[in-house]
C-alpha positions in Angstrom: 15.3 -68.6 183.1 15.5 -66.6 179.9 15.0 -62.8 179.8 12.1 -61.7 177.7 10.7 -58.4 176.3 7.4 -59.4 177.9 8.8 -59.8 181.4 10.0 -63.1 182.9 9.9 -66.1 180.6 10.2 -69.4 182.3 9.6 -73.0 181.3 6.5 -74.1 183.2 7.7 -77.4 184.6 7.1 -77.0 187.5 4.8 -74.0 187.9 7.0 -70.9 188.4 6.5 -68.9 191.6 5.2 -65.9 189.7 2.3 -67.9 188.4 1.6 -69.3 191.9 1.3 -65.7 193.2 -1.8 -65.1 190.9 -5.2 -65.4 192.4 -7.1 -67.8 190.1 -10.3 -68.0 192.1 -12.0 -64.8 190.8 -14.6 -64.6 188.1 -12.6 -62.2 186.0 -9.6 -64.5 185.3 -8.4 -64.7 181.7 -5.9 -67.2 180.3 -5.1 -66.6 176.7 -2.3 -67.3 174.2 0.0 -64.5 173.1 1.2 -64.4 169.5 4.9 -64.4 168.9 4.7 -61.2 166.9 3.6 -59.3 170.1 6.3 -60.5 172.5 9.1 -61.5 170.1 9.0 -65.1 171.3 7.1 -68.2 170.3 4.8 -70.3 172.5 3.8 -67.7 175.1 0.6 -67.2 177.0 -0.8 -64.6 179.5 -2.7 -64.8 182.7 -4.8 -61.8 183.8 -6.2 -62.0 187.3 -7.2 -59.4 189.9 -5.9 -56.5 187.8 -2.4 -58.2 187.5 -0.9 -59.8 184.5 1.9 -62.3 183.9 3.3 -63.6 180.6 5.0 -67.0 180.4 6.9 -68.8 177.7 6.9 -72.5 176.9 9.3 -74.8 174.9 6.7 -75.9 172.4 3.2 -75.3 171.1 2.0 -78.5 172.8 3.4 -77.4 176.1 1.8 -74.0 175.8 -1.7 -75.4 174.9 -1.4 -77.9 177.8 -0.7 -75.2 180.3 -3.5 -73.0 179.0 -5.9 -75.9 179.3 -4.7 -76.9 182.8 -4.9 -73.3 184.1 -8.4 -72.8 182.6 -9.5 -76.0 184.4 -8.0 -74.6 187.6 -10.2 -71.5 187.1 -13.2 -73.6 186.1 -12.9 -77.1 187.7 -16.3 -78.2 186.3 -15.4 -77.1 182.8 -16.3 -80.5 181.3 -19.7 -80.4 182.8 -20.6 -77.0 181.4 -21.7 -75.9 177.9 -19.1 -73.4 176.5 -17.9 -71.8 173.3 -14.5 -72.4 171.8 -13.4 -69.6 169.4 -10.7 -69.7 166.7 -9.6 -67.3 164.0 -7.5 -68.1 160.9 -6.4 -65.1 158.9 -4.1 -64.6 155.9 -2.9 -61.0 155.6 -1.8 -61.0 151.9 -1.1 -57.5 150.7 -2.0 -53.8 150.6 -2.4 -51.2 147.9 -2.3 -47.4 147.8 -0.4 -47.4 151.0 1.7 -44.4 152.2 5.2 -44.7 150.6 8.6 -44.6 152.3 7.4 -45.7 155.7 7.8 -49.1 157.3 4.3 -50.3 158.0 2.6 -53.1 160.0 -0.9 -54.4 160.0 -2.2 -54.9 163.5 -5.0 -57.4 164.3 -7.2 -56.4 167.2 -10.1 -58.4 168.6 -12.6 -56.2 170.4 -9.9 -53.6 170.9 -7.2 -56.1 172.2 -4.1 -56.5 170.1 -3.7 -60.1 169.1 -1.0 -60.1 166.5 0.8 -58.0 163.9 2.6 -58.4 160.6 6.3 -57.8 160.1 7.3 -54.2 159.3 7.8 -53.5 155.6 8.0 -50.4 153.4 5.6 -50.2 150.4 7.0 -49.9 146.9 6.8 -46.7 144.8 3.3 -47.5 143.6 2.1 -48.0 147.2 1.8 -51.8 147.0 3.1 -54.0 149.8 3.1 -57.8 150.1 3.1 -59.6 153.5 1.7 -63.0 152.9 1.5 -63.9 156.5 -0.8 -66.5 158.2 -2.2 -66.0 161.7 -3.7 -69.1 163.4 -5.3 -67.7 166.6 -7.0 -70.4 168.7 -8.3 -70.6 172.2 -9.6 -67.0 172.0 -11.4 -65.7 175.1 -15.2 -65.1 174.6 -17.1 -63.1 173.8 -15.7 -62.0 170.4 -17.6 -59.6 168.2 -15.4 -57.7 165.7 -11.9 -57.9 164.2 -10.1 -54.6 163.5 -7.3 -54.4 161.0 -5.2 -51.3 161.6 -2.4 -49.9 159.4 0.4 -48.5 161.6 3.8 -47.0 161.1 6.5 -49.2 162.8 7.8 -46.2 164.8 4.3 -44.9 165.8 2.3 -48.1 166.6 0.0 -46.2 169.0 -1.4 -44.0 166.3 -3.0 -46.0 163.4 -2.9 -44.4 160.0 -6.1 -46.2 158.8 -8.3 -49.1 159.9 -11.2 -51.3 159.0 -13.5 -53.3 161.2 -14.6 -56.8 160.0 -17.6 -58.3 161.7 -16.7 -61.8 162.8 -20.2 -62.9 161.9 -19.3 -62.2 158.2 -16.3 -64.5 158.5 -18.3 -67.2 160.3 -21.2 -67.2 157.8 -19.0 -68.1 154.9 -18.8 -71.9 154.2 -15.2 -71.4 153.0 -12.5 -68.9 154.1 -13.6 -65.5 152.9 -11.2 -63.5 150.8 -11.6 -59.9 149.7 -10.2 -56.4 149.6 -11.1 -54.3 152.6 -10.9 -50.5 152.1 -9.4 -48.6 155.0 -10.9 -45.5 156.5 -9.0 -42.5 157.9 -6.2 -42.3 155.4 -6.9 -38.9 153.8 -7.0 -38.5 150.0 -5.6 -42.0 149.3 -7.8 -45.0 149.2 -5.7 -47.8 150.8 -7.0 -51.3 151.0 -5.9 -54.7 152.4 -6.4 -58.1 150.9 -7.1 -60.7 153.5 -8.5 -64.2 153.7 -10.1 -65.3 156.9 -12.2 -67.9 158.7 -13.8 -67.6 162.1 -15.3 -70.4 164.0 -17.4 -70.7 167.1 -17.7 -74.3 168.3 -20.4 -74.9 171.0 -19.1 -77.7 173.3 -21.7 -79.6 175.2 -21.2 -81.2 178.7 -19.1 -84.3 178.3 -21.9 -86.6 179.4 -23.7 -85.7 176.2 -20.9 -87.3 174.1 -20.9 -90.6 175.9 -22.8 -92.6 173.3 -20.8 -91.0 170.4 -17.5 -91.8 172.2 -18.6 -95.5 172.6 -19.6 -95.7 168.9 -16.3 -94.3 167.7 -14.3 -96.6 170.1 -15.9 -99.8 168.8 -16.6 -98.8 165.1 -13.8 -96.3 164.1 -12.6 -98.6 161.4 -16.0 -98.8 159.6 -16.5 -95.0 160.2 -13.2 -94.2 158.6 -13.9 -96.5 155.6 -17.3 -94.7 155.0 -16.0 -91.2 155.4 -12.7 -91.5 153.6 -14.1 -91.3 150.0 -16.9 -88.8 151.0 -14.9 -85.9 152.5 -12.5 -83.4 151.0 -8.8 -83.8 151.5 -8.5 -80.5 153.4 -10.9 -81.9 156.1 -9.3 -85.3 156.5 -6.4 -84.1 158.8 -8.8 -82.3 161.1 -11.1 -85.4 161.2 -8.1 -87.7 161.9 -6.9 -85.5 164.8 -10.4 -85.5 166.3 -10.7 -89.2 166.1 -7.3 -89.7 167.7 -8.2 -87.5 170.6 -11.5 -89.4 171.2 -9.7 -92.7 171.1 -7.0 -91.4 173.5 -9.7 -90.2 175.9 -11.3 -93.7 175.9 -8.0 -95.5 176.3 -8.1 -97.1 172.8 -5.1 -95.1 171.5 -1.9 -93.9 173.3 
């Protein structure tokens, strides 16, 4: 057992007593990943149930994702037989300009008012410019999700944002490629600060598993021909994602280990 700023942090093999104490039978149970910038540790997730909350730490990203999936299946045993949305946000926070000088600043990322992640604290240069260059890969987000808010906060006064901007997720989802632009911040007085970010938001509608039966059979028996046809036709950046999807399908049908 390792102490943590977020409370108890335990490896989840087996399930710790503090998790067993939570009532996962209600309709308001939320299981979500927690970014390392919030709790100061990697591979954490949070369970909110019955007005109570517990945070847990895992030894790897794969272990964390496995526990999130297992707990969500405990909450919704018939998950595979229901249509659902899977939400993911990828966001580069590049830099800021015209920022207040001499103060260590962070950029907070909030989804519908809930803090998801934050950049490291840095002080702008004399000209008000500040470079972060940090990537945030936020998957398994709990639905619904409507708006992303970027808040500029002093490191020593995180509860009182200096300025902020709200980015409609529909704007990021509509772009065929990750959308990059400068976003002007409101509420900063005479200065006109702005943040340069690059983001992509995806909502994947997952159908009941029975609807994929024929597709799974086709991939199982014809994956070689499928790969040969797709390989020259798709961009390099999409090949890794496609390869991972094919491996997961073949693992589910017993064709791959």
